[in-house]
C-alpha positions in Angstrom: 51.0 3.9 0.7 49.0 6.3 -1.6 45.2 6.3 -1.1 43.5 6.5 -4.5 40.4 8.6 -4.5 38.0 8.8 -7.3 35.6 11.5 -8.0 32.2 10.7 -9.6 30.7 13.1 -11.8 27.0 12.9 -12.7 25.5 13.1 -16.3 24.1 16.6 -15.4 27.4 18.1 -14.6 29.0 16.4 -17.8 26.3 17.8 -19.8 26.6 21.2 -18.5 30.4 21.3 -19.1 30.0 20.1 -22.5 27.5 22.9 -23.4 29.9 25.7 -22.3 32.2 24.5 -25.3 29.7 24.9 -27.9 28.0 28.5 -28.9 24.5 29.1 -28.8 23.0 28.7 -32.6 23.1 32.1 -34.3 20.2 33.7 -36.1 20.6 34.6 -39.7 20.5 38.2 -40.5 21.0 40.3 -43.6 23.5 42.6 -41.9 25.7 39.6 -41.1 25.4 38.3 -44.6 26.2 41.6 -46.3 29.3 42.2 -43.8 30.4 38.6 -44.7 30.3 39.1 -48.4 31.8 42.5 -48.2 34.9 40.9 -46.2 35.1 38.0 -48.8 35.3 40.1 -51.9 37.6 42.5 -50.1 39.9 39.5 -49.3 39.7 38.3 -52.7 40.6 41.5 -54.3 43.7 41.8 -51.9 44.8 38.3 -52.6 44.7 39.0 -56.5 46.5 42.3 -56.0 49.2 40.8 -53.8 49.5 37.6 -56.2 50.0 40.2 -59.1 52.6 42.1 -57.1 54.6 38.9 -56.4 54.5 37.8 -60.1 55.7 41.3 -61.1 58.6 41.3 -58.5 59.7 37.8 -59.6 60.0 38.1 -63.1 60.8 41.0 -65.4 59.2 39.7 -68.5 55.9 41.3 -68.2 57.1 44.7 -66.9 57.0 46.6 -70.1 53.5 45.1 -71.1 52.1 46.1 -67.8 53.5 49.5 -68.0 52.1 50.1 -71.5 48.7 48.9 -70.3 48.4 51.2 -67.4 50.1 54.2 -68.7 50.1 54.4 -72.5 47.2 55.3 -74.5 
């Protein structure tokens, strides 16, 4: 026969365990805002370049137009 054991947890222990999962509220700072803005702009530009590269790899329709735009004056 297996003896069932039960553990009682108090609200204090449960509350302490929950606060460990959530980080403390962060203070707004201009430096963090600038870093985030630069990161978002960089990621957006990289995504645009990557999509353009994919389009040029998939089709040959625009190759001559892109070449003329970039290298001919």
